[in-house]
C-alpha positions as CSV (number, residue, x, y, z in Angstrom):
1,M,83.7,148.8,92.9
2,N,80.4,150.4,91.7
3,R,77.6,148.6,89.8
4,G,78.4,150.3,86.5
5,R,82.1,149.2,86.6
6,R,81.0,145.6,87.6
7,E,78.7,145.5,84.6
8,W,81.5,146.6,82.2
9,I,84.1,144.2,83.6
10,G,81.7,141.3,83.8
11,L,80.2,141.7,80.3
12,S,83.0,142.7,78.0
13,L,83.9,139.8,75.8
14,L,87.6,140.1,76.8
15,T,87.5,141.2,80.4
16,V,90.3,143.6,81.1
17,C,90.4,146.0,84.1
18,F,91.8,148.7,82.0
19,F,90.4,151.2,84.5
20,L,93.5,150.5,86.5
21,S,95.8,151.8,83.8
22,V,93.7,154.6,82.5
23,E,91.9,155.9,85.6
24,V,93.5,154.5,88.8
25,F,97.2,154.5,87.9
26,G,96.8,158.2,87.0
27,Q,100.5,158.9,86.3
28,A,100.2,157.4,82.8
29,N,98.4,159.9,80.6
30,R,95.5,158.9,78.3
31,Q,97.7,159.1,75.2
32,E,100.0,156.5,76.6
33,A,97.1,154.3,77.7
34,M,96.0,154.0,74.1
35,Q,99.4,152.6,73.0
36,Q,101.2,149.4,73.5
37,M,104.5,150.0,75.4
38,P,106.2,146.6,75.7
39,E,109.6,148.4,76.2
40,K,108.5,149.8,79.5
41,T,108.6,147.8,82.8
42,A,105.8,147.9,85.3
43,A,108.0,150.0,87.6
44,Q,108.7,152.5,84.8
45,Q,105.0,153.0,84.0
46,F,103.2,152.7,87.4
47,K,103.8,154.0,90.9
48,N,105.1,152.1,93.9
49,I,105.6,148.7,92.2
50,Q,107.9,146.7,94.4
51,V,107.7,143.0,93.6
52,L,106.6,142.9,90.0
53,K,108.7,145.9,89.0
54,D,110.7,144.1,86.2
55,I,107.8,142.6,84.3
56,P,106.5,144.3,81.1
57,A,104.0,147.0,81.9
58,D,101.2,145.4,80.0
59,Q,101.5,142.3,82.2
60,L,100.7,144.0,85.4
61,I,96.9,144.1,84.9
62,P,96.8,140.3,84.0
63,A,98.8,139.6,87.2
64,M,96.3,141.6,89.3
65,Q,93.4,139.7,87.6
66,F,95.0,136.4,88.5
67,I,95.3,137.4,92.1
68,A,91.7,138.6,92.2
69,A,90.4,135.3,90.6
70,S,92.6,133.2,92.9
71,L,91.3,134.9,96.1
72,G,87.8,135.6,94.9
73,V,88.1,139.3,95.6
74,D,87.7,142.7,93.9
75,C,90.5,145.2,93.3
76,E,89.6,147.2,96.4
77,F,90.3,144.2,98.7
78,C,94.0,145.2,98.5
79,H,93.9,148.7,97.0
80,V,92.5,152.1,97.9
81,E,90.0,153.0,95.1
82,H,91.4,155.7,92.8
83,A,94.7,155.6,94.8
84,F,96.1,152.2,93.9
85,D,99.7,153.3,94.6
86,K,99.0,153.8,98.3
87,D,99.9,151.1,100.9
88,D,97.2,151.9,103.3
89,K,95.6,148.5,103.3
90,K,97.3,145.5,105.1
91,P,96.2,142.9,102.4
92,K,98.3,144.8,99.9
93,V,101.4,144.5,102.0
94,T,100.6,140.9,102.7
95,A,100.1,140.2,99.0
96,R,103.7,141.4,98.3
97,K,105.1,138.9,100.9
98,M,103.0,136.1,99.4
99,M,104.2,136.8,95.9
100,E,107.8,136.7,97.1
101,M,107.1,133.5,98.9
102,M,105.6,131.9,95.9
103,M,108.5,132.9,93.7
104,T,111.0,131.5,96.2
105,I,109.2,128.2,96.4
106,N,109.2,127.8,92.7
107,R,112.8,128.9,92.4
108,E,114.2,126.6,95.1
109,N,112.0,123.6,94.5
110,F,110.8,123.6,90.9
111,D,113.9,125.0,89.0
112,G,112.0,128.3,88.5
113,H,109.0,126.7,86.8
114,R,105.7,128.1,88.0
115,Q,104.3,125.1,89.8
116,V,102.9,126.9,92.8
117,T,100.6,129.9,92.4
118,C,98.3,132.0,94.5
119,Y,95.5,129.6,93.6
120,T,97.4,126.6,94.9
121,C,96.5,127.6,98.5
122,H,93.7,130.0,98.2
123,R,91.3,128.1,95.9
124,G,89.0,131.1,95.4
125,S,89.1,132.2,99.1
126,S,90.7,135.3,100.6
127,K,92.2,133.0,103.3
128,P,94.1,129.8,102.4
129,V,92.3,126.5,103.4
130,A,94.8,124.6,105.6
131,T,92.5,121.8,106.8
132,P,91.0,119.1,104.6
133,I,87.3,119.5,104.1
134,I,85.0,116.7,105.3
135,A,82.7,115.8,102.4
136,A,78.9,115.2,102.9
137,E,79.4,111.6,101.7
138,V,82.4,109.3,101.3
139,R,83.8,109.4,97.9
140,I,86.1,106.6,96.5
141,P,88.8,107.9,94.2
142,E,88.3,106.6,90.6
143,M,90.7,106.2,87.8
144,T,89.9,108.5,84.9
145,A,89.4,107.1,81.4
146,S,92.7,108.6,80.2
147,E,94.4,106.6,82.9
148,T,92.7,103.2,82.3
149,V,92.5,103.3,78.4
150,P,95.6,103.5,76.4
151,A,96.1,106.6,74.2
152,S,96.2,104.3,71.1
153,A,92.5,103.6,71.6
154,F,91.6,107.3,71.3
155,P,90.7,109.0,68.0
156,K,93.5,110.8,66.2
157,P,93.5,114.6,66.5
158,E,93.2,115.0,62.8
159,E,90.1,112.7,62.7
160,L,88.3,114.8,65.3
161,L,89.3,118.1,63.6
162,D,88.2,116.7,60.2
163,K,84.9,115.6,61.7
164,Y,84.4,119.0,63.2
165,L,85.0,120.7,59.9
166,A,82.5,118.4,58.2
167,A,79.9,118.9,60.9
168,V,79.9,122.7,60.4
169,G,79.5,122.3,56.6
170,G,82.9,121.8,55.2
171,A,85.6,124.2,54.0
172,Q,83.9,125.3,50.7
173,A,80.7,126.2,52.5
174,L,82.5,128.2,55.2
175,Q,84.6,130.1,52.7
176,K,81.5,131.2,50.8
177,I,80.5,133.3,53.8
178,S,82.3,136.7,53.6
179,T,80.3,138.7,56.2
180,R,77.9,138.0,59.0
181,V,75.7,140.4,61.1
182,E,74.2,138.9,64.3
183,K,71.7,140.6,66.6
184,G,70.5,139.3,69.9
185,T,70.7,139.7,73.6
186,V,73.2,139.3,76.4
187,T,71.9,137.8,79.6
188,A,73.8,138.5,82.8
189,F,73.3,139.3,86.5
190,G,70.2,137.1,86.8
191,D,67.6,138.0,84.2
192,Q,69.1,141.3,83.1
193,K,69.1,141.4,79.2
194,L,71.0,143.8,77.0
195,P,70.8,144.1,73.2
196,I,73.9,143.2,71.3
197,E,75.1,143.4,67.6
198,I,78.0,141.5,66.2
199,Y,79.6,142.4,62.9
200,S,82.1,139.9,61.3
201,K,84.1,140.0,58.1
202,A,86.3,137.3,56.7
203,P,88.9,136.3,57.5
204,D,89.2,137.7,61.0
205,E,87.5,141.0,61.7
206,R,84.8,141.2,64.4
207,V,83.1,143.9,66.4
208,S,80.5,143.4,69.1
209,I,78.5,146.3,70.4
210,M,76.5,145.9,73.6
211,H,74.0,148.6,74.4
212,M,74.1,149.4,78.1
213,K,72.4,152.2,80.0
214,Q,75.8,153.8,80.6
215,G,76.6,153.7,76.8
216,E,77.9,151.3,74.2
217,S,80.4,148.7,75.3
218,V,82.6,147.6,72.3
219,T,84.9,144.6,71.9
220,A,86.7,144.5,68.6
221,Y,89.5,142.9,66.6
222,N,90.2,144.1,63.0
223,G,92.7,141.5,61.9
224,K,95.7,143.4,63.3
225,Q,94.8,144.7,66.7
226,G,92.0,144.5,69.2
227,W,90.5,147.0,71.6
228,L,87.8,147.4,74.3
229,S,85.9,150.7,74.6
230,F,83.3,152.2,76.9
231,P,82.2,155.9,76.9
232,G,85.3,157.9,77.7
233,R,87.6,154.9,78.1
234,V,89.5,152.8,75.6
235,H,91.9,149.9,76.1
236,M,94.0,148.7,73.2
237,M,94.7,144.9,73.7
238,N,98.1,143.6,74.2
239,A,99.4,140.7,72.1
240,Q,97.9,137.9,74.3
241,E,94.5,139.6,74.5
242,G,94.6,140.2,70.7
243,A,95.4,136.5,70.1
244,E,92.4,135.5,72.2
245,A,90.1,137.9,70.4
246,R,91.3,136.6,67.0
247,L,90.0,133.1,67.9
248,D,86.5,134.6,68.2
249,A,87.0,136.7,65.1
250,D,88.1,133.8,62.8
251,M,85.2,133.0,60.5
252,N,87.0,130.0,59.2
253,F,88.2,128.6,62.6
254,A,87.3,125.0,61.7
255,V,89.5,125.3,58.6
256,D,92.3,127.1,60.3
257,V,92.6,125.4,63.7
258,P,94.7,122.3,62.5
259,H,97.4,124.8,61.4
260,M,97.5,126.9,64.5
261,F,99.4,124.5,66.7
262,Q,102.6,122.4,66.5
263,K,101.2,119.6,68.5
264,F,97.8,118.1,69.4
265,E,96.8,115.7,72.1
266,V,93.5,113.8,72.5
267,R,91.9,112.8,75.8
268,P,88.4,111.8,76.9
269,G,86.7,115.1,77.9
270,E,84.3,115.9,80.6
271,Q,80.5,115.9,79.9
272,V,79.2,119.2,78.7
273,D,75.4,119.6,79.1
274,G,75.1,115.8,79.3
275,Q,77.1,115.2,76.2
276,D,80.2,113.0,76.1
277,T,83.1,114.8,74.6
278,W,86.6,114.3,73.2
279,L,89.1,116.8,74.4
280,V,91.7,118.0,71.8
281,I,94.5,120.1,73.3
282,G,96.5,122.3,71.0
283,Q,100.0,123.2,72.1
284,N,102.7,125.6,70.9
285,E,106.1,125.8,72.7
286,G,106.1,128.6,75.3
287,Q,102.4,129.3,75.0
288,P,99.3,128.4,77.0
289,P,97.3,125.4,75.6
290,L,94.0,125.7,73.8
291,K,91.4,123.0,74.9
292,L,88.7,122.1,72.5
293,Y,85.8,119.9,73.6
294,F,84.0,118.1,70.7
295,D,80.6,116.3,71.0
296,Q,81.4,112.6,70.5
297,K,78.2,112.1,68.5
298,T,77.9,115.2,66.3
299,G,81.5,116.3,66.2
300,L,80.6,119.9,66.9
301,L,82.7,122.1,69.1
302,I,80.7,122.6,72.4
303,R,83.4,124.1,74.7
304,M,86.6,126.0,74.3
305,L,88.9,126.6,77.2
306,R,91.7,129.1,76.6
307,Y,94.2,131.0,78.8
308,V,96.0,134.3,79.0
309,D,99.4,133.9,80.7
310,S,100.4,136.3,83.4
311,P,103.5,136.6,85.6
312,L,101.7,134.7,88.4
313,G,99.6,132.1,86.5
314,Y,97.1,131.4,83.7
315,N,93.8,133.5,83.5
316,P,91.2,131.1,82.1
317,T,88.3,131.8,79.8
318,Q,85.7,129.2,79.0
319,V,83.2,129.5,76.1
320,D,80.3,127.0,75.8
321,Y,78.6,126.8,72.4
322,A,75.0,125.7,71.9
323,D,71.9,126.0,69.7
324,Y,73.7,125.2,66.5
325,R,71.6,126.0,63.4
326,D,72.1,126.1,59.7
327,A,72.9,129.5,58.3
328,G,73.6,129.6,54.6
329,G,74.9,126.1,54.4
330,V,77.1,126.3,57.5
331,K,76.2,125.4,61.1
332,I,77.0,128.1,63.7
333,P,76.1,128.4,67.4
334,F,73.2,130.8,68.0
335,Q,74.1,130.7,71.7
336,W,77.4,130.9,73.6
337,T,78.2,131.4,77.3
338,L,81.5,133.0,78.2
339,A,82.7,132.4,81.8
340,R,85.7,133.5,83.8
341,P,86.4,133.3,87.6
342,G,83.8,135.4,89.2
343,G,81.3,135.9,86.4
344,R,79.6,134.7,83.2
345,F,77.2,135.9,80.6
346,T,75.2,134.3,77.7
347,I,74.7,135.7,74.2
348,Q,71.6,134.5,72.3
349,V,71.4,135.3,68.6
350,E,67.9,136.1,67.4
351,Q,68.6,137.4,63.9
352,I,71.4,136.8,61.4
353,E,72.3,138.1,57.9
354,Q,75.2,136.9,55.8
355,N,77.1,138.1,52.8
356,I,75.8,141.7,53.1
357,A,77.9,144.8,52.8
358,I,79.5,146.1,56.1
359,D,81.1,149.5,56.1
360,D,84.9,149.2,56.8
361,A,84.6,152.0,59.3
362,V,82.9,149.6,61.7
363,F,86.3,147.9,62.0
364,A,88.4,151.0,62.4
365,P,90.2,151.4,65.7
366,P,89.2,154.4,67.8
367,K,91.2,157.6,67.4
368,P,93.6,158.5,70.2
369,P,92.1,161.0,72.6
370,S,93.3,164.6,72.4
371,P,96.1,165.3,74.9
């Protein structure tokens, strides 16, 4: 995978290897790649699919992402670049056998529930680790706080969510902000810095534009659909990707989050940058959870952990928020770090304007390419 493609995949706010569907799986034309096609299966849209042939076509790429993250490898570890349908590489043949083994284990031992995944054995390595690792020093297992303290001693979810809302300024202050334009830099790959602009419009429209030497990298959600674009390439987000993008786009997230989930659970959270946290887990039936880490002192949200489900397991995204400042009566993070298996980048806001006019064309989805 060349450096340009690595930069695109590593830096986009919603990492999606859409090159696979647009460029590598060449049998789907560009017009089809611009559209959501949930009625098609992976075998109907792509060539030489043998194990995951019955899954929805738009779930194939998330499944491949999960494998790559679980083994700590790139696409070309299993695939021939620009010829992904070929079976020339042994790891690809082995991967099919491993997926079938995993599915059999879950079917015969866990009533079909996905308890065993690629990551269960690989743990980020291309070869499973079969022997326990000897640690540098002896460690005595400890009980976690959630195991030693009864749940009745924890704050109620609504208390923590109310404290968060108050910490950012309250509902009235948030709802006075109709638009926001942020300008700053993205830091990734060591000290490499790239300029970025983020346009937001209430309630849930957001477009970020990174200026790379290859061209503009755009991540967008316009309240109805999301997309990623790079010169000559566009990926329209599927439903799960769009739901993840909407979390970033929601200008009134602190107001809306209590109504997003059927159930909330509170646990002591891990330390984030030395700060003790409360973990609030939002859950809806049949969907991945959303994990929110709130600073125990300030009540501010300092970490969000969310997941995109795939046929093989959850693909995680972690966002750490820092450098909260007052902007027009509301507190917003001027810095956030987005991390996924294999990469991370940090956005630092340097300039902000609010309640200014933003052309609606900024939030218009790209036109389908000519056939």
